[in-house]
C-alpha positions in Angstrom: -2.3 12.0 -10.3 0.4 9.2 -11.1 -0.6 6.1 -12.8 1.2 2.3 -12.9 0.4 -0.3 -15.9 -1.3 -3.7 -14.6 -2.3 -6.7 -16.7 -5.8 -7.0 -17.4 -5.7 -10.8 -18.2 -5.4 -12.1 -14.5 -4.7 -16.0 -16.2 -1.7 -15.4 -17.5 0.9 -16.8 -15.4 4.1 -16.6 -17.6 5.6 -13.6 -18.5 8.3 -12.6 -20.7 9.3 -9.2 -21.8 9.6 -8.3 -25.5 11.7 -4.9 -27.0 11.1 -4.7 -31.0 12.4 -7.8 -32.8 13.9 -9.5 -28.8 12.6 -11.3 -26.5 14.2 -11.8 -23.3 13.5 -13.5 -19.9 13.4 -11.5 -16.6 17.2 -12.4 -15.5 18.5 -9.9 -19.1 16.2 -7.0 -18.3 17.7 -3.7 -17.6 18.1 -2.7 -14.2 15.7 0.2 -14.9 12.0 -1.4 -15.2 10.8 1.6 -16.9 12.8 1.1 -19.8 10.7 -1.8 -21.0 7.0 -2.3 -22.5 5.9 -5.3 -20.9 2.7 -7.4 -22.3 2.1 -10.7 -21.2 2.1 -13.5 -23.9 1.5 -16.9 -24.6 4.7 -19.0 -23.5 4.3 -21.2 -26.7 4.0 -18.3 -29.1 7.3 -17.2 -27.5 9.0 -20.4 -27.9 12.3 -20.3 -29.9 12.4 -16.4 -30.0 14.4 -15.5 -26.9 17.9 -15.0 -27.0 21.2 -13.5 -25.9 23.4 -11.0 -27.0 24.3 -11.0 -31.4 27.3 -12.5 -32.8 30.3 -10.5 -32.0 27.9 -8.2 -29.6 29.5 -7.8 -26.0 27.2 -8.0 -23.0 27.7 -4.5 -22.2 27.1 -3.8 -26.1 23.6 -5.7 -25.7 22.6 -4.2 -22.5 23.1 -0.5 -24.2 20.8 -1.5 -27.2 18.4 -3.1 -25.1 18.2 0.4 -22.9 18.4 2.0 -26.1 15.5 0.0 -28.3 13.4 0.1 -24.9 12.7 3.6 -24.8 11.4 3.7 -28.2 9.4 0.8 -27.7 8.0 1.9 -24.4 6.6 4.8 -25.9 5.2 2.8 -28.4 3.9 0.6 -26.1 1.8 3.4 -24.5 -1.5 3.4 -26.1 -2.2 0.0 -25.9 -1.5 -0.7 -21.7 -4.3 0.2 -18.9 -3.7 2.3 -16.0 -5.6 2.4 -12.9 -5.4 5.5 -10.8 -3.3 6.1 -7.2 -4.2 8.7 -5.2 -1.2 10.5 -4.0 -1.0 12.8 -1.1 2.0 14.4 -0.2 1.9 15.6 3.1 -1.6 14.5 3.8 -3.4 14.1 7.2 -3.3 10.8 9.1 -5.6 9.5 10.5 -6.0 7.1 13.6 -7.6 3.8 13.2 -7.6 2.4 16.4 -7.4 1.4 19.0 -10.6 -0.8 18.8 -12.8 -3.9 19.1 -13.3 -5.9 16.4 -17.3 -6.4 16.1 -19.3 -9.5 15.0 -16.2 -11.3 16.6 -18.4 -14.2 18.2 -21.7 -15.4 18.7 -22.2 -14.7 22.4 -24.5 -11.6 22.3 -22.3 -9.0 24.2 -23.4 -6.0 23.6 -23.1 -3.2 21.2 -22.1 -5.5 17.9 -20.4 -8.5 19.2 -17.6 -6.7 19.7 -14.1 -8.7 20.9 -10.9 -7.7 22.1 -7.2 -9.0 22.8 -7.0 -10.6 25.8 -6.5 -9.0 29.3 -4.1 -10.3 32.1 -4.2 -7.7 34.6 -7.1 -5.8 36.3 -5.9 -2.7 38.6 -8.9 -1.0 39.9 -8.9 2.1 41.5 -9.4 1.6 45.3 -12.3 5.1 45.7 -13.2 5.8 41.8 -14.9 3.0 40.2 -15.0 4.6 37.1 -10.8 4.5 36.6 -9.9 1.1 35.4 -6.2 -0.1 34.5 -5.6 -3.5 32.5 -2.6 -5.0 31.1 -3.3 -7.6 27.7 -1.4 -9.9 27.2 0.3 -8.6 24.6 -0.8 -4.9 24.5 0.5 -2.9 27.1 -1.3 -1.4 29.9 -4.3 0.6 29.3 -6.2 2.9 31.4 -9.9 4.4 31.6 -11.6 7.4 33.5 -15.3 6.2 32.8 -15.2 2.1 33.8 -19.1 2.6 34.0 -20.1 3.6 30.9 -21.2 1.1 28.7 -18.8 1.5 26.2 -15.5 3.1 28.2 -12.6 4.8 26.3 -9.4 4.0 26.5 -6.2 5.0 26.5 -2.9 3.0 25.6 0.4 3.9 28.5 2.7 1.9 27.7 3.5 0.9 23.7 6.5 3.2 23.9 8.1 0.4 25.8 9.9 -2.8 24.8 7.6 -5.3 25.9 3.5 -5.7 25.4 3.2 -8.7 27.8 2.7 -7.7 31.1 2.0 -10.6 33.6 1.0 -8.5 36.7 -0.2 -4.9 37.8 -1.2 -3.4 41.0 -1.4 -0.6 42.8 0.5 0.5 45.5 -1.5 1.1 48.5 1.0 3.2 50.9 0.3 6.2 48.3 -3.3 8.1 49.3 -2.9 9.9 46.0 -3.5 6.5 44.6 -1.3 7.0 41.3 1.7 4.8 41.7 1.4 1.7 40.5 4.2 -1.2 39.0 3.4 -3.8 36.5 5.5 -7.2 35.9 6.5 -8.0 32.4 5.6 -11.6 31.7 4.4 -13.8 28.8 1.2 -15.5 29.4 -0.2 -15.8 26.2 -2.6 -18.7 25.1 -0.6 -18.5 22.2 2.9 -20.7 23.5 3.3 -18.1 25.5 4.5 -15.6 22.6 5.4 -12.1 23.9 8.1 -9.3 24.1 11.7 -9.4 25.7 11.2 -10.2 29.4 12.4 -7.1 30.8 11.6 -6.4 34.4 9.1 -3.9 35.8 7.3 -0.5 35.1 6.4 2.1 37.6 4.3 5.0 37.1 3.9 7.3 39.9 1.8 10.0 38.3 -1.3 7.3 37.6 0.5 6.1 34.3 1.2 8.5 32.2 4.7 8.4 32.6 6.3 5.1 33.4 10.3 4.2 34.1 11.7 1.0 33.6 13.0 -1.0 36.7 15.3 -4.0 35.0 17.9 -5.1 37.5 19.6 -7.8 36.3 17.9 -10.2 38.4 14.8 -9.2 37.1 16.2 -9.7 34.0 14.4 -12.9 31.7 12.5 -13.3 34.8 8.6 -14.3 33.4 7.0 -12.3 36.2 3.8 -13.4 37.6 3.4 -11.0 40.6 3.9 -7.8 42.3 3.6 -6.0 45.2 4.6 -2.3 46.0 4.6 -1.4 49.7 6.7 2.2 49.5 10.6 1.5 49.0 9.8 -1.9 49.5 8.7 -4.2 46.4 8.9 -7.5 45.5 8.7 -9.5 42.2 7.5 -13.1 42.0 8.9 -15.2 38.7 7.6 -18.5 37.3 9.0 -21.1 35.5 7.3 -20.8 32.4 10.5 -20.7 29.8 13.2 -23.4 30.0 16.4 -21.5 31.4 14.8 -19.4 33.6 15.0 -20.1 37.3 12.5 -18.3 38.3 11.6 -17.3 42.0 11.0 -14.5 44.3 12.8 -11.0 44.5 12.8 -8.4 47.2 13.9 -4.4 47.5 13.9 -2.4 49.9 15.0 0.8 48.3 12.4 1.3 45.3 13.7 -0.7 43.0 17.3 0.2 42.7 18.8 -2.9 44.4 17.4 -6.0 44.7 17.9 -9.9 46.6 16.7 -13.3 45.4 14.7 -14.7 48.3 14.2 -18.0 47.2 16.5 -20.3 49.1 16.7 -18.6 52.2 14.7 -16.9 54.8 12.5 -20.1 54.6 11.1 -19.5 51.3 12.4 -22.7 49.1 14.2 -22.4 45.8 11.6 -22.7 42.9 9.1 -20.8 40.5 6.1 -18.6 42.5 3.1 -19.3 40.7 1.0 -15.9 42.2 2.3 -13.0 44.7 -0.6 -11.4 46.8 -0.7 -8.8 49.9 -3.3 -9.0 52.2 -5.2 -5.4 51.9 -5.5 -5.3 56.0 -2.2 -5.6 56.8 0.4 -3.4 54.6 3.3 -5.7 56.1 1.4 -9.4 54.9 2.0 -10.9 51.5 1.1 -14.8 50.2 3.0 -16.8 47.8 2.5 -19.9 45.9 5.6 -22.1 45.1 5.4 -24.3 41.8 4.4 -28.4 43.7 5.9 -27.1 46.9 3.3 -25.4 49.1 1.6 -21.8 49.7 3.7 -19.3 52.0 3.2 -16.6 54.2 5.3 -13.7 55.4 4.2 -11.0 58.2 7.3 -8.6 57.7 7.4 -7.2 54.1 8.0 -10.4 52.4 11.6 -10.7 54.7 11.1 -13.9 56.3 8.3 -16.7 55.2 6.3 -19.9 56.9 4.9 -22.6 54.4 1.3 -22.2 55.8 -0.4 -25.4 53.7 1.4 -28.5 54.3 -0.8 -29.1 56.9 -3.6 -29.8 55.2 -3.3 -33.0 53.7 -6.0 -32.5 50.8 -4.7 -28.9 49.6 -1.1 -30.1 50.2 -1.3 -33.1 48.0 -2.8 -31.3 45.5 -0.3 -28.8 45.6 2.8 -31.1 45.7 1.3 -33.7 43.1 4.2 -33.5 40.1 1.2 -31.9 37.7 0.4 -28.9 39.8 1.0 -26.6 36.9 -0.6 -23.6 38.2 -1.8 -22.2 41.5 -3.6 -18.7 41.7 -4.8 -16.8 44.9 -6.8 -13.9 46.0 -7.6 -12.2 49.3 -10.9 -10.6 50.4 -11.4 -7.6 52.6 -11.6 -9.4 55.6 -8.3 -11.5 55.3 -9.6 -15.2 54.0 -7.3 -15.8 51.3 -8.7 -18.6 48.4 -6.9 -21.0 46.9 -6.9 -22.8 43.3 -5.0 -25.5 41.9 -4.3 -26.6 38.4 -3.7 -30.2 37.9 -2.5 -30.7 34.1 -4.5 -27.5 32.9 -7.7 -28.4 35.0 -8.6 -27.0 38.4 -8.8 -29.7 41.0 -9.1 -27.6 43.9 -10.9 -24.6 45.2 -10.7 -23.5 48.8 -10.0 -20.6 51.4 -8.8 -20.1 54.6 -10.2 -17.8 57.0 -7.5 -17.4 59.4 -4.2 -18.1 57.4 -2.0 -15.9 60.0 -2.4 -19.0 62.3 0.4 -21.4 62.3 -1.5 -24.1 61.2 -4.5 -22.9 59.5 -7.3 -24.9 58.7 -8.7 -25.2 54.8 -12.1 -25.4 53.3 -12.6 -26.9 50.3 -15.6 -26.1 47.8 -17.1 -27.7 45.1 -15.4 -27.3 41.6 -18.1 -25.3 38.8 -18.1 -28.0 36.8 -20.8 -30.9 35.9 -20.8 -33.9 33.8 -22.8 -33.9 31.1 -24.9 -36.8 29.5 -22.4 -38.2 27.2 -19.9 -38.4 29.9 -17.7 -35.2 29.6 -17.0 -33.0 32.4 -17.6 -29.5 31.5 -16.1 -26.4 33.7 -12.7 -25.7 34.4 
């Protein structure tokens, strides 16, 4: 069992090295630390003792003398040194320590044991099996569980070996009847200054997540992916303008991700960052995007052409075009109802829906905001 010396006096702040009759500073010590006997001393007791080479003694001779004297001094000093054992296991077995939650991390009575984990940004639920669930962590990659309905599901990390753990979007491809094809977009959405990994495009799996392939076309590289949609060979990816120098926009491929074009700036879709992208579960050719401070747009031909469907409603249009609009998220119900939430300066200012978003000028219904006015005059809620 190897051992190492340690200083029993934790209050000593200055240590010099004594070798027989010489006292030297750290800068003068021999290169091999095993040649020295180290003892913690009081600075005042050594005052005046520190010295360099003797008269006529070269630096090389001085160093050799120190090393020779150090060997004898070290042997003499061993009985006075204190040791603490260090167990060394060569070729030992490693035991996995994670993943796992932090316990007793909050006081909201989360069972069991007030467990907390890292932030989740994307969720993809299996369309027919409630036990299969995929999540995309803000900075922890993609995870899968096969027992999501259990009290304490077990999770498996799937993308630890890829360059970036920052997941901005995650969706099933509904054209795959085996329900084993998913596409993920790399995007940085951490509340800690949007910190995260490199923006490397997309990831796709066709075997339920056991294996993933990168889609890193030049148009997608360094884009902060905010939404993703897969319909067989047709892929759509949206990107916002969260970082300086990032153009954002909507990008489309019709050959499985080999070649891409930027749709934004043509086909009825203006240039600008895209906050969100969603697909209609009842119509595989219909998609919606929310373009930053411009509007909600719909496509009925797989993302090739687009129409603004929010500009006809003064209330919704007013919030979307507000200069302080910094997010607009959407969700589609199974009956085709499109829900929209518009955020102004970090706070929701509009929540509403359109029951017939396929119309040329759909009607929108504003909903109450989930917030309360507290007795102290503060407004609490989203």
